[in-house]
N, C-alpha and C positions, 0 to 999 in steps of 0.2 A: 516552634523549634526549640528542642532543649538546648541547654548551655554547651554541653560537649559537642554536640553535632555542629553547633553554630561555630564553635572554635575550630573544630576540625575541618569544616568547610572554608573558614576564613585562612586557615593555614595552607590548605590546598591551593586556595586561590592565589596566596601570596607566592608560594612556592612556583605556581605556573607562571605567574609574571616574572618572577626573578630569573627562571629558566631562560624566558624569551627575551630578556633584557641584558644590557651590559652590566647590571647591577648585582651579578653574582656574588661579588665580594661583599656586598651587604649583607647578606645571611652570616658570612664567616665574622664580619665585624661586629654584627648584633651578637652573635653567640659569645664573642670575646667580651664584648662590653657587659652582657648579663653575667658571665662567669666571673668577671672582675668585681661586679657590684654584689653578688651573691657570696663572694669571698670576704668582703668586708662586713658581712653579717656573722653573727655568732651562731652558726647552723651546725648540726651535727648528722651524721649519718643514722639511717635506720639501725644498723649493726650496733653503732655506739650507744644508741638509745636503748636498744634490748639489753644490751651488757648493763648499763646503768639501772634499768628497771629490775633486773635480777639481783643486782648488788641491793638495791633499795628493799627488794622482798626478803632477802636473809637478813638484812639488818633489822627490819620490822619484826621477823619472827624471833630473832635473839633478843630484841628489847622486849617483847612480850614474856619471853621465857624469864628473863632477868626481872621484870615486875612482879611476875608470879612468885618467883624465889624472894624478892624483897618482902612480899606481902606474908609469905609463910614465916619468914624470919622475924617479922614484926610480930606475928600472931604468937610465936613461940616466946618472945620476950613479955609479952602481956600475960600469959599464963603462968 
């Protein structure tokens, strides 16, 4: 049994048990607890990551252009 299927089966079974028991609030409490735990971590959204990746790509391109320009100026000074 692969891992995604195992987790999906486990989640389905837990969901069935919770629907049939008075522990319906357990899911809500677990989600709140997990949300609180994740909020303490220094995480970012996919959109924020993509924006920063674009900024980094532009910065690298500009750095390469500046390095080329410096190399050209240094070559001029030597000649």
